[in-house]
C-alpha positions as CSV (number, residue, x, y, z in Angstrom):
1,M,-10.3,-18.7,-14.2
2,I,-8.5,-19.2,-10.8
3,S,-9.3,-22.2,-8.6
4,V,-8.0,-22.5,-5.1
5,S,-8.0,-25.8,-3.1
6,G,-6.8,-26.6,0.4
7,L,-4.5,-23.7,0.5
8,E,-2.2,-23.1,3.5
9,L,-0.2,-19.9,3.9
10,R,2.3,-19.0,6.5
11,A,4.3,-16.0,7.4
12,G,7.4,-17.7,8.9
13,A,6.1,-19.9,11.5
14,R,2.9,-18.1,11.9
15,L,-0.2,-19.6,10.3
16,L,-2.1,-17.2,8.2
17,M,-4.8,-19.6,6.9
18,E,-5.2,-23.3,6.2
19,D,-7.4,-25.6,4.2
20,V,-8.9,-22.5,2.2
21,S,-10.7,-23.2,-1.0
22,F,-12.5,-20.8,-3.4
23,R,-13.0,-19.9,-7.2
24,I,-12.8,-16.7,-9.2
25,D,-14.9,-17.1,-12.2
26,K,-15.7,-14.7,-15.1
27,G,-17.8,-11.8,-13.7
28,D,-16.7,-12.4,-10.1
29,K,-15.6,-9.0,-8.7
30,I,-14.3,-9.9,-5.2
31,G,-13.2,-7.5,-2.4
32,L,-10.5,-9.1,-0.4
33,V,-10.7,-7.7,3.1
34,G,-9.1,-8.2,6.5
35,R,-6.8,-6.5,9.0
36,N,-3.2,-5.5,8.1
37,G,-1.1,-8.6,8.5
38,A,-4.0,-11.1,8.0
39,G,-2.5,-12.3,4.7
40,K,-4.3,-10.4,1.9
41,T,-1.0,-9.4,0.1
42,T,0.4,-12.9,0.7
43,L,-2.6,-14.5,-0.8
44,T,-2.7,-12.3,-3.9
45,R,1.0,-12.9,-4.5
46,V,0.4,-16.7,-4.4
47,L,-2.7,-16.3,-6.8
48,A,-0.4,-14.3,-9.1
49,G,2.2,-17.0,-9.1
50,E,4.8,-14.8,-7.4
51,G,4.6,-16.5,-4.0
52,Q,4.7,-20.1,-2.7
53,A,1.9,-21.7,-0.5
54,A,2.8,-24.0,2.4
55,N,0.3,-26.5,1.0
56,G,-2.6,-26.7,-1.4
57,T,-3.0,-25.9,-5.1
58,V,-3.8,-22.8,-7.3
59,T,-4.9,-23.5,-10.8
60,R,-5.1,-20.6,-13.3
61,S,-6.6,-20.3,-16.8
62,G,-6.6,-17.3,-19.1
63,T,-4.5,-14.1,-18.8
64,L,-3.6,-12.4,-15.4
65,G,-2.9,-8.9,-14.6
66,Y,-1.3,-8.3,-11.2
67,L,-0.7,-5.0,-9.5
68,P,1.3,-5.5,-6.2
69,Q,1.6,-2.7,-3.6
70,D,5.2,-2.1,-4.5
71,P,5.7,-2.9,-8.1
72,R,9.2,-3.5,-9.4
73,T,10.0,-2.4,-12.9
74,P,12.8,-4.5,-14.6
75,D,14.1,-1.7,-16.8
76,M,14.2,1.8,-15.2
77,E,15.6,3.2,-18.4
78,Q,12.4,2.4,-20.3
79,L,10.1,5.3,-21.2
80,G,6.7,5.3,-19.4
81,R,4.8,5.0,-22.7
82,D,6.9,2.0,-23.8
83,R,6.2,0.3,-20.4
84,I,2.5,0.6,-21.0
85,L,2.5,-0.4,-24.6
86,S,4.7,-3.5,-23.6
87,A,1.6,-5.1,-22.2
88,R,0.5,-5.9,-25.7
89,G,4.0,-6.1,-27.2
90,L,3.5,-2.8,-29.1
91,D,6.4,-0.9,-27.6
92,R,9.1,-2.5,-29.8
93,V,6.9,-2.3,-32.9
94,V,6.2,1.5,-32.3
95,R,9.8,2.2,-31.6
96,D,11.0,0.3,-34.8
97,L,8.3,2.1,-36.8
98,K,9.7,5.4,-35.7
99,Q,13.2,4.4,-36.7
100,A,12.0,3.1,-40.1
101,Q,10.3,6.6,-40.7
102,T,13.6,8.2,-39.9
103,D,15.6,6.0,-42.2
104,M,13.1,6.5,-45.0
105,A,14.2,10.1,-45.0
106,S,17.9,9.2,-45.6
107,E,19.7,10.4,-48.6
108,D,21.2,7.0,-49.1
109,A,18.8,5.1,-51.5
110,D,19.8,1.7,-50.2
111,V,18.9,2.7,-46.6
112,Q,15.6,4.2,-47.9
113,N,14.6,1.0,-49.7
114,K,15.4,-1.2,-46.7
115,A,13.5,1.1,-44.5
116,M,10.4,1.0,-46.7
117,R,10.4,-2.8,-46.7
118,R,10.9,-2.8,-43.0
119,Y,8.1,-0.3,-42.5
120,D,5.6,-2.3,-44.5
121,R,6.4,-5.4,-42.3
122,L,6.3,-3.5,-39.1
123,E,3.0,-1.8,-40.0
124,A,1.4,-5.2,-40.6
125,E,2.7,-6.3,-37.3
126,F,1.4,-3.2,-35.6
127,L,-2.1,-3.5,-37.2
128,A,-2.2,-7.2,-36.1
129,G,-1.7,-6.1,-32.5
130,G,-4.6,-3.7,-32.6
131,G,-2.9,-0.9,-34.4
132,Y,-4.1,2.7,-33.9
133,A,-7.2,1.7,-32.0
134,A,-4.9,-0.1,-29.4
135,E,-2.7,3.0,-29.2
136,S,-5.7,5.2,-28.7
137,E,-7.0,2.9,-26.0
138,A,-3.7,3.2,-24.1
139,A,-3.9,7.0,-24.5
140,T,-7.4,7.1,-23.0
141,I,-6.3,5.0,-20.0
142,C,-3.3,7.2,-19.5
143,A,-5.3,10.4,-19.7
144,N,-7.7,9.2,-17.1
145,L,-4.9,8.2,-14.7
146,A,-3.3,11.7,-15.1
147,L,-0.4,10.4,-17.2
148,D,0.3,13.2,-19.6
149,D,2.8,13.1,-22.5
150,R,5.4,14.9,-20.4
151,I,5.4,11.9,-17.9
152,L,5.1,9.2,-20.6
153,E,8.2,10.4,-22.5
154,Q,10.4,10.3,-19.4
155,P,12.5,7.3,-18.4
156,L,11.0,5.4,-15.4
157,K,13.9,6.2,-13.3
158,T,13.0,10.0,-13.4
159,L,9.4,9.5,-12.3
160,S,8.2,9.7,-8.6
161,G,7.0,6.5,-7.0
162,G,3.4,7.6,-7.4
163,Q,4.0,8.3,-11.2
164,R,5.7,4.8,-11.6
165,R,2.8,3.0,-9.9
166,R,0.2,4.9,-12.1
167,V,2.2,3.7,-15.2
168,E,2.1,0.2,-13.8
169,L,-1.6,0.4,-13.2
170,A,-2.2,1.7,-16.7
171,R,-0.1,-1.1,-18.3
172,I,-2.1,-3.7,-16.4
173,L,-5.4,-2.3,-17.3
174,Y,-4.3,-1.8,-21.0
175,A,-3.3,-5.5,-21.1
176,N,-6.9,-6.4,-21.0
177,A,-6.2,-9.6,-18.9
178,D,-9.1,-12.1,-18.1
179,T,-8.4,-11.8,-14.4
180,L,-7.2,-8.7,-12.5
181,L,-5.5,-8.9,-9.1
182,L,-5.2,-5.3,-7.7
183,D,-3.6,-4.5,-4.4
184,E,-4.6,-1.0,-3.2
185,P,-5.1,0.4,-6.8
186,T,-6.2,3.8,-5.6
187,N,-2.9,4.7,-3.9
188,H,-1.3,7.7,-5.5
189,L,-4.5,8.5,-7.6
190,D,-6.3,11.8,-7.4
191,A,-10.1,12.0,-7.0
192,D,-10.9,12.1,-10.7
193,S,-8.7,9.2,-11.5
194,I,-10.2,7.2,-8.7
195,A,-13.8,8.0,-10.0
196,W,-12.7,6.8,-13.4
197,L,-11.2,3.6,-12.1
198,R,-14.4,2.7,-10.3
199,E,-16.3,2.9,-13.6
200,F,-13.6,0.9,-15.4
201,L,-13.6,-2.0,-12.9
202,K,-17.4,-1.9,-12.7
203,N,-17.4,-2.5,-16.4
204,H,-14.7,-5.2,-16.5
205,Q,-16.0,-8.4,-17.9
206,G,-13.5,-10.8,-16.5
207,G,-12.6,-11.8,-13.0
208,L,-11.4,-9.3,-10.3
209,I,-9.9,-9.4,-6.8
210,V,-9.2,-6.1,-5.3
211,I,-7.7,-5.2,-1.9
212,S,-8.6,-1.6,-1.0
213,H,-9.3,0.5,2.0
214,D,-11.3,2.8,-0.3
215,T,-14.9,1.8,0.7
216,D,-16.4,3.8,-2.1
217,L,-14.4,1.6,-4.6
218,L,-15.6,-1.6,-3.0
219,E,-19.2,-0.4,-2.8
220,A,-19.1,0.5,-6.5
221,T,-17.4,-2.6,-7.9
222,V,-17.6,-5.8,-5.9
223,N,-20.3,-8.5,-6.0
224,K,-18.6,-10.9,-3.6
225,V,-16.4,-10.5,-0.5
226,L,-13.7,-12.7,0.9
227,H,-13.0,-11.8,4.5
228,L,-9.7,-13.1,6.0
229,D,-10.1,-13.7,9.6
230,A,-6.7,-13.4,11.3
231,N,-7.8,-14.9,14.5
232,R,-9.3,-18.1,13.1
233,G,-6.9,-18.4,10.0
234,E,-10.0,-18.9,7.7
235,I,-11.7,-17.1,4.9
236,D,-15.4,-16.3,5.1
237,V,-17.1,-16.1,1.7
238,Y,-19.9,-13.7,1.2
239,N,-21.8,-14.0,-2.1
240,M,-23.2,-10.4,-1.9
241,D,-22.3,-6.8,-2.6
242,W,-20.5,-4.5,-0.3
243,K,-23.5,-3.0,1.6
244,R,-25.1,-6.3,2.2
245,Y,-21.7,-7.7,3.3
246,L,-21.4,-5.0,5.9
247,M,-24.8,-5.7,7.3
248,Q,-24.2,-9.5,7.3
249,R,-20.9,-9.1,9.1
250,E,-22.6,-7.1,11.8
251,T,-25.3,-9.8,12.1
252,D,-22.7,-12.6,12.2
253,E,-20.7,-10.8,14.8
254,R,-23.7,-10.3,17.0
255,A,-24.6,-14.0,16.7
256,R,-20.9,-15.0,17.6
257,K,-21.1,-12.8,20.7
258,R,-24.3,-14.4,21.8
259,E,-22.8,-17.9,21.1
260,R,-19.7,-17.0,23.1
261,A,-21.8,-15.6,26.0
262,N,-24.0,-18.8,26.1
263,T,-21.0,-21.1,26.1
264,E,-19.1,-19.1,28.8
265,K,-22.4,-19.3,30.9
266,K,-22.7,-23.1,30.5
267,A,-19.0,-23.6,31.3
268,Q,-19.4,-21.4,34.4
269,V,-22.3,-23.4,35.5
270,L,-20.3,-26.6,35.2
271,L,-17.4,-25.1,37.2
272,D,-19.6,-23.9,40.0
273,Q,-21.2,-27.4,40.2
274,A,-17.8,-29.0,40.1
275,N,-16.6,-26.7,42.9
276,K,-19.5,-27.9,45.1
277,M,-19.0,-31.5,44.4
278,R,-15.2,-31.8,44.7
279,A,-15.3,-31.4,48.5
280,K,-16.9,-34.8,48.7
281,A,-14.6,-37.7,48.0
282,T,-17.3,-39.8,46.5
283,K,-17.9,-37.2,43.8
284,A,-14.3,-36.0,43.2
285,V,-14.0,-38.0,39.9
286,A,-17.3,-36.6,38.6
287,A,-16.2,-33.1,39.6
288,Q,-12.9,-33.4,37.9
289,S,-14.7,-34.6,34.7
290,M,-16.9,-31.5,34.8
291,I,-13.9,-29.2,35.2
292,K,-12.2,-30.8,32.2
293,R,-15.4,-30.5,30.2
294,A,-15.7,-26.8,31.1
295,E,-12.1,-26.2,30.3
296,K,-12.5,-27.7,26.9
297,M,-15.4,-25.6,26.1
298,L,-13.6,-22.5,27.1
299,A,-10.4,-23.5,25.2
300,G,-12.5,-23.7,22.1
301,L,-13.5,-20.0,22.7
302,Q,-9.9,-18.7,23.1
303,E,-9.6,-17.7,19.4
304,E,-13.1,-16.4,19.3
305,R,-12.4,-14.2,22.3
306,Q,-9.4,-12.5,20.7
307,T,-10.0,-9.0,19.4
308,D,-8.2,-7.6,16.4
309,R,-4.9,-6.1,17.6
310,V,-4.3,-2.5,16.7
311,A,-1.0,-1.0,16.3
312,A,-0.2,1.4,19.1
313,L,1.1,4.0,16.5
314,R,2.7,7.0,18.1
315,F,5.5,9.4,17.3
316,P,8.6,9.9,19.5
317,D,9.0,12.7,22.1
318,P,11.0,15.1,20.0
319,A,14.7,15.8,21.1
320,P,15.4,19.4,22.1
321,C,16.3,21.6,19.2
322,G,16.8,25.4,18.2
323,K,14.1,27.6,17.1
324,T,14.5,26.7,13.4
325,P,15.8,23.1,13.1
326,L,15.6,23.0,9.3
327,M,15.9,25.6,6.5
328,A,16.0,25.3,2.6
329,E,17.2,28.0,0.4
330,G,16.7,28.1,-3.4
331,L,16.1,24.4,-4.0
332,S,15.5,23.3,-7.7
333,R,15.3,20.0,-9.5
334,S,15.2,19.3,-13.2
335,Y,15.5,16.1,-15.3
336,G,17.2,17.0,-18.5
337,S,15.4,19.9,-20.0
338,L,12.3,19.1,-17.9
339,E,12.0,21.6,-15.0
340,I,10.2,20.1,-11.9
341,F,10.4,23.0,-9.6
342,T,12.7,26.0,-8.9
343,D,13.8,28.3,-6.2
344,V,11.9,26.8,-3.2
345,D,12.6,28.4,0.1
346,L,11.4,26.8,3.4
347,A,11.9,27.4,7.0
348,I,10.8,24.7,9.5
349,D,10.4,26.2,12.9
350,R,10.2,24.0,16.1
351,G,6.8,22.4,16.3
352,S,5.6,23.9,13.0
353,R,3.1,22.0,10.7
354,V,3.4,22.3,7.0
355,V,1.6,20.4,4.2
356,I,3.0,20.3,0.6
357,L,0.4,20.3,-2.2
358,G,0.8,20.0,-5.9
359,L,-0.4,17.9,-8.9
360,N,1.1,14.5,-9.4
361,G,4.6,15.0,-10.8
362,A,4.9,18.5,-9.3
363,G,7.8,17.3,-7.2
364,K,6.2,16.8,-3.7
365,T,8.1,13.5,-3.0
366,T,11.3,14.9,-4.6
367,L,11.2,17.9,-2.2
368,L,10.7,15.6,0.8
369,R,13.7,13.5,-0.3
370,M,15.8,16.6,-0.6
371,L,14.8,17.7,2.9
372,A,15.6,14.3,4.2
373,G,19.1,14.4,2.6
374,V,18.3,11.5,0.4
375,D,18.4,13.5,-2.9
376,K,20.6,16.4,-3.7
377,P,19.2,19.6,-5.3
378,D,20.3,20.9,-8.5
379,T,20.7,24.3,-6.9
380,G,20.3,25.6,-3.4
381,Q,21.2,24.2,0.0
382,L,19.8,22.8,3.2
383,I,20.8,24.4,6.5
384,A,20.6,22.2,9.6
385,G,19.7,24.0,12.8
386,H,20.8,23.2,16.3
387,G,19.8,19.7,17.5
388,L,18.1,18.7,14.2
389,K,16.9,15.1,14.1
390,I,15.0,14.1,11.1
391,G,12.5,11.1,10.9
392,Y,11.7,10.4,7.3
393,Y,8.7,8.2,6.2
394,A,9.0,7.3,2.5
395,Q,5.9,6.3,0.6
396,E,7.9,3.5,-1.3
397,H,9.4,2.2,2.0
398,E,12.9,2.8,0.6
399,T,14.1,3.5,4.1
400,L,13.8,-0.2,4.9
401,D,16.3,-2.9,3.8
402,H,14.2,-5.5,2.2
403,D,16.9,-8.2,2.7
404,R,17.2,-7.6,6.5
405,T,14.7,-8.8,9.1
406,V,12.2,-6.7,10.9
407,L,14.4,-6.8,14.1
408,E,17.6,-6.0,12.1
409,N,15.9,-3.0,10.3
410,M,14.8,-1.7,13.7
411,R,18.2,-2.2,15.4
412,S,19.9,-0.3,12.6
413,A,17.5,2.7,13.0
414,A,17.6,2.7,16.8
415,P,20.2,4.8,18.8
416,A,23.1,2.8,20.3
417,H,21.9,3.3,23.9
418,L,18.4,1.6,23.1
419,G,18.6,-2.0,24.4
420,D,17.2,-5.1,22.8
421,A,14.2,-5.2,25.2
422,D,13.4,-1.6,24.3
423,V,13.7,-2.3,20.5
424,R,11.4,-5.3,20.8
425,G,9.0,-3.3,23.0
426,I,8.6,-0.7,20.3
427,L,8.1,-3.4,17.7
428,G,5.5,-5.1,19.9
429,S,3.6,-1.9,20.1
430,F,3.5,-1.9,16.3
431,M,2.2,-5.5,16.3
432,F,5.5,-7.2,15.5
433,T,5.8,-10.0,18.1
434,G,7.3,-13.5,18.3
435,D,8.5,-14.9,15.0
436,D,7.3,-11.8,13.2
437,V,10.5,-9.9,14.1
438,D,12.5,-12.5,12.1
439,K,10.7,-12.1,8.8
440,P,12.7,-10.3,6.0
441,A,11.1,-6.9,5.4
442,G,10.7,-7.8,1.7
443,V,8.0,-10.3,2.4
444,L,5.9,-7.9,4.5
445,S,2.6,-6.5,3.1
446,G,2.3,-2.8,2.4
447,G,0.5,-2.2,5.6
448,E,3.2,-4.1,7.6
449,K,6.0,-2.1,5.9
450,T,4.2,1.1,6.8
451,R,4.0,-0.1,10.4
452,L,7.8,-1.1,10.4
453,A,8.9,2.2,8.9
454,L,6.9,4.2,11.5
455,A,8.3,2.1,14.2
456,T,11.9,2.9,13.2
457,I,10.9,6.6,13.5
458,V,9.5,6.1,17.0
459,A,13.1,5.1,18.2
460,S,14.8,8.1,16.7
461,S,13.6,11.0,18.9
462,A,13.2,12.9,15.7
463,N,12.1,16.6,16.1
464,V,11.2,17.0,12.4
465,L,9.1,14.4,10.7
466,L,8.9,14.2,6.9
467,L,5.9,12.1,6.0
468,D,5.1,11.1,2.5
469,E,1.6,9.5,2.3
470,P,1.8,7.9,5.8
471,T,-1.7,6.5,5.7
472,N,-1.4,4.5,2.5
473,N,-1.9,0.8,3.0
474,L,-3.3,1.1,6.5
475,D,-6.6,-0.5,7.6
476,P,-9.1,1.8,9.1
477,A,-8.2,1.1,12.8
478,S,-4.4,1.7,12.1
479,R,-5.2,4.7,10.2
480,H,-7.2,6.0,13.2
481,E,-4.1,5.4,15.4
482,I,-1.7,7.4,13.2
483,L,-4.1,10.2,13.0
484,G,-4.3,10.4,16.6
485,A,-0.5,10.3,16.8
486,L,-0.3,13.2,14.5
487,R,-2.6,15.3,16.6
488,T,-0.5,14.8,19.7
489,Y,3.0,14.9,18.3
490,T,4.7,18.1,19.5
491,G,7.6,18.2,17.0
492,A,7.6,19.7,13.5
493,V,5.9,17.9,10.7
494,V,6.2,18.4,6.9
495,M,3.6,16.1,5.1
496,V,2.5,15.0,1.6
497,S,-0.8,13.4,1.5
498,H,-3.9,12.8,-0.6
499,D,-5.8,11.9,2.6
500,E,-8.1,14.7,3.8
501,G,-8.4,13.2,7.2
502,A,-4.6,13.1,7.7
503,V,-4.3,16.8,6.7
504,Q,-7.1,17.7,9.1
505,A,-5.4,15.7,11.9
506,L,-2.2,17.5,11.2
507,N,-4.0,20.8,11.5
508,P,-1.3,22.6,9.4
509,E,-0.2,26.2,9.8
510,R,1.2,26.7,6.4
511,V,0.9,25.2,2.8
512,V,3.7,25.0,0.2
513,L,2.3,24.8,-3.4
514,L,4.4,23.1,-6.0
515,P,5.9,23.5,-8.6
516,D,6.0,27.2,-8.0
517,G,7.1,26.9,-4.3
518,A,4.6,29.5,-3.2
519,E,3.9,29.5,0.5
520,D,0.7,30.6,2.2
521,L,-1.0,30.4,5.5
522,W,-3.3,27.4,5.7
523,N,-7.0,27.8,5.4
524,D,-9.7,25.2,4.7
525,D,-10.2,26.2,1.2
526,Y,-6.9,24.3,0.5
527,L,-8.6,21.1,1.8
528,D,-10.5,20.8,-1.4
529,L,-7.1,20.5,-3.3
530,V,-5.8,17.7,-1.1
531,T,-7.6,14.8,-3.0
532,L,-7.1,16.5,-6.4
533,A,-3.3,17.0,-5.7
């Protein structure tokens, strides 16, 4: 269904992988794993035909469904339901059928007759496309992804980033493609939806490649693993399920360590012998030969010796501020007649920690955007206290300019007094070094965009952090780093997250429940709502 031969991928001048070959056949359910920046997202874009390889070929057969980390919808005026039905071309037919029904009720006999003839033709087209059974199938997928009629009848531009991504996931699953390429499909899903998705993918009869940091999803679905080794620029293929893969990886790593230790020991023996021999003129040539041989052995180990880099994620030392740097009074937001939330009051004191909970669509992201000054409320106002400096992390990475480079994004976010060396130093701590800083932000993976967005906050000396799903797209090691940063940050934090570990690391004092805007002291009973909300 997809055949890859001699593939070479690069990110700028940096080699991600070379001479990679593998196949995705019917029934293959592949977990694509590797550290952030290893090339997982780049590879899936190339497999989907949306990116170019430096070398090699990709051959596709059958239909393909691709969910990128940051899906772009061409028509933001389109209704959510129409976007999903468009996967089988039924959106236009359903829309025209409804119009024909309206015209059939016209008092104009000529309009009635034309509408009846058009209705018969459209109904035949509708039935040929699967008809009511297909529409029912779409409704089932939507219900299991927490997409109710209220959401589906809205234009995409009025939906939150999480809602739009669930619409896109529903569209791809509804398309019934032969091969699915899914990049972090559980992002923005609640616990029930994730459980349903596991079963859906487990029962999928075609091919599947999934990138996910949800180990339960990988354990439940995959029967093969492709591991991208960022150090060696290679892909290791494991024809086994997730549990056996983890055991085999541990065994392989122990074997590599033994091999490295033995090689280093042999090289050291040669160097010691050469040092003894080089003092004698008659044996100087032989000694030099031994040294070259030892250096060659060690040079072959350099890549093997490298350990996976981990971003040194940390938040800035907060700038001084007053007792209450940020207040909100009477905030509300509606889309047309649809009321999202009303009369939300919030006082963010210096160093306070607040988590916002609510079902998908309750307005969590919208409220954060208002607090950040990105969106304007329908009613109410924000009151900036003395010394307020906001650091806003947006789940859709809209704080980044995708057309500008990593370095340009960082320079625009950094204060004027911060020199070029300081800017590059911060980027380096977030694993952007060398030519990486010259890459356009738009070509970064989701994890890399997360790291860049967090790096821009570090330079800001923000004393109020507004964090919208900050652990999405991060590998386990980077996630561990950001949770540690949350624990030690001394400024105020307002956070939206489905990640229980992130909320526990935040150790919140208060919770705001949307859409009602009710505020309560935090207790661990609320932790049960985190993954559900």
